[in-house]
C-alpha angles and dihedrals in degrees: 000000000000120000110205135147116232126189133201121182141162098221098182092230140345094210090099121080090214092057092049090051090051091051093048092049091051093049090050095045096049094038092234116187098180124036136177121194124192130200095024090163089211123132088203135010115211131194093252094058095046092045091052091048103041106013135251095291094072130091121191149186122204140199105215122234122248110237091338090307122117124346132163130220124194115188132173141177107261092214091057108033138035116204126199143152094046118181132181129214133174095272105012148051119211129191142159114243127195127189108234096214101045104021092232110152138180142159120266127194121193113200138190109189120218125245101227120083098230090049090052090061089052089049092055090048088052091055091051091053093047090055091062090063096042110067126174114004113028132167122193120187143153141077106328096177085215137095128200100190129058090225090065090075128060094221137040099252097117135161098214093181092061091040089057092048092050091049091050091050090054092049095045092054095045093237127165119206111229110235114252110222121218101000137077100188134034102189136053131183087222096233127138089256097031131201110227126201140168101234100146115074144160121219128184138184122245090255092056092048091051091050092051107031094157098056122137129202120197136167123234132201116298092231109168097001137061089235125076116235114238119221117202118195112194096204122030099151112154114246111264107236118198108267124220113254123184115225119215095220094059092083089065095050124098115257096022098114092044092052093049093045093048093049094043094052096044114128116267121243091224120059096203107031126151121249094257095058092041091055092046092050093047093050093048092047092049092049092051092047093050092048091052092044092050093050091052103036104026104026126177111337091196092053093047090050091052090050092050091050092048092050091050091049094050093049091046089055092048091050091062092064104031145008114273119238121243094258090048091053090050091049091049093051091047092049092051091049091048090050091057094047095043092048091053090046092049091050091051091050092048092050092049093048093045090059091050092048092048092052093046099046101033122191114353090211092068095071094127092049092050089048091056091045091052090048090052092046090058088058094049094087123138103220095184144350132206119228115180093336091312116117115217121200105160115096093230093051092048092048091050091049092051092047094051091048097051092039088059093044100044113085096009117122115248133206118259116232095196140015139196123244098225093179092061089050092051093242124133116255107231097175128251101227093106095052091081094053116108119239113263121238091246092053091051092047094049092047090052091049092049092058109106111243094228093046099051122104099282113273095346093065094052091045090053094050091054092048089051090062091063121097097218121097132209097237 
């Protein structure tokens, strides 16, 4: 999986040295290796201008402007990308890009949509014809000067005919719009009461989305233009930290209970914390303590098994040429016994982890479904919430509001909207007064102790049983 930063931006002209400096600074700051600029307003782009703007490591191709209107520039780092099969149309520039390190390649089309309505229809026909020559992975980005949803404009002045044509073009070419994180609009007319629209977009084919499932598209500050630059990261997968996994055999090892008890009864960092945070802190502290104890006392079972096998092999080889001493025979017998025990232990660990992996990853044949689910999850973002006429946008404020709401709701008795007439059904009425009572600590503890060790939910069940034997509580 390649991890590169790509940038697309309508710069509103490169005929100003200040604008070129702004573009060069942005490319350097975001470490962009592939960039597409629209509305360059240049009849011709020469090597000197591009080198001054982006540096000597960039190559480029350009679609010239018509009477200082329009123009597209596609530039790339020559040590990262190889570009071929370039073609120029009235409103677009298409090329085939290949990553030099991995060999991944796809088609990319940079567009600058026209302003006039009759030319917009010609522009959509041009996109349809380009698709015929760009099979498999295809990325289309730029300033389309079109919208296909009413929510993409801040007022109700909409051309629904062109919106329908744009929507049909997207569907006919099997394109997926990459979700833009953090912004609704990308263009402003810069007035006191501005009109806002989302004119800059990035579309991709299904093949491109499958090849880069962890992509991320975000909008940056508009700076010297009235359009926001869009930064596309091809790989934004979160780092996979090692998760805590409870091992069933830990309960039989010496020092396990003492480690759990010491971590569980450790003093809390907050004197007046609620029960939820106390439980969370105790579980995290116990998991850290068990991980440290396992690394020091148990170690790597696989490494110990390899050492036992190597000792047995060395002594077997020595036995062929001489008689082993008493201590060597004892060591050989101990190594063989350790090999049997460690092999059984390793098999138990592998079986336990395989069940966890199967549940976490699911069926490998549903890759496309998981891709769509992940794509949808990136859009399920709550930008703001309203609490008593106050709009909250910061993550911490939203988290605190949710916590306060559910803390007030959980455990509070509610009103019943309906009831059953047990007498009419011929069933005894036992009363429902006790249904609202909370479970006592002793009831919870006894239920946890009654769970069979081999029937609990993998390691979590065993971990809970051991915690249930402790005398400390979470409140």
